[in-house]
C-alpha positions in Angstrom: -11.2 22.7 5.5 -10.2 21.4 8.9 -6.7 20.4 9.9 -7.7 16.8 10.6 -9.3 16.4 7.2 -6.1 17.7 5.5 -4.0 15.2 7.6 -6.4 12.4 6.8 -6.1 13.1 3.1 -2.3 13.3 3.3 -1.9 10.0 5.2 -4.4 8.3 2.8 -2.6 9.4 -0.3 1.1 8.9 0.9 0.2 5.8 2.7 -1.8 4.4 -0.2 1.1 5.0 -2.5 3.5 3.2 -0.2 1.0 0.2 0.1 0.7 0.1 -3.7 4.4 0.2 -4.2 5.1 -2.5 -1.6 2.3 -4.7 -3.0 4.0 -4.6 -6.4 7.4 -5.4 -4.9 5.9 -8.3 -2.9 4.1 -9.7 -5.9 7.2 -9.5 -8.0 9.3 -11.3 -5.4 6.8 -14.0 -4.4 5.1 -15.1 -7.6 7.0 -17.4 -10.1 6.3 -15.5 -13.2 8.3 -13.8 -16.0 9.7 -10.2 -15.5 7.0 -8.8 -17.8 4.2 -10.4 -15.8 5.7 -9.1 -12.6 5.6 -5.5 -13.9 2.0 -6.0 -15.1 0.9 -7.5 -11.7 2.6 -4.8 -9.8 1.0 -2.1 -11.8 -2.4 -3.6 -11.6 -2.0 -4.2 -7.8 -1.1 -0.5 -7.4 -4.1 0.6 -9.5 -6.4 -1.4 -7.2 -4.8 -0.8 -3.9 -4.1 2.9 -4.0 -7.8 4.0 -4.3 -8.7 1.4 -1.7 -6.3 2.9 0.7 -7.7 6.4 0.0 -11.2 5.1 0.6 -10.0 3.5 3.9 -8.7 6.9 4.9 -12.3 8.1 5.0 -14.0 4.9 6.1 -12.3 4.6 9.5 -13.4 6.9 12.4 -10.2 8.5 13.6 -7.0 9.5 12.1 -5.1 7.2 14.5 -7.1 4.3 13.1 -6.2 5.3 9.5 -2.5 5.5 10.3 -2.6 2.1 12.1 -4.4 0.4 9.3 -2.3 1.7 6.5 1.0 1.1 8.6 -0.1 -2.4 9.4 -0.9 -3.2 5.8 2.4 -1.7 4.6 4.3 -3.6 7.3 2.7 -6.9 6.2 3.5 -6.3 2.5 7.1 -5.3 3.4 7.5 -8.5 5.5 6.2 -10.6 2.6 8.6 -8.9 0.2 11.6 -9.4 2.6 10.7 -13.1 3.0 10.6 -13.3 -0.9 14.1 -12.0 -1.0 13.7 -8.3 -1.5 16.7 -6.2 -0.6 15.9 -2.6 -0.1 
């Protein structure tokens, strides 16, 4: 396996996990639900977003595009969570 493919897989898996976690945090901070519904929404968002980010890792042409896309989505979700009152 080429080194570029190994890096692409690593970025997709680690970045996908970060996006999934930040989506759960952003949902829990921004939606006016009960605590149990926040947990459920965060888990479901993670189950949907992590595979989508891994697929994005292989859909884009270059490793730079993959890094930029995943970083951009993670930054957007982090900003949404911070605006919702999240304190890391």
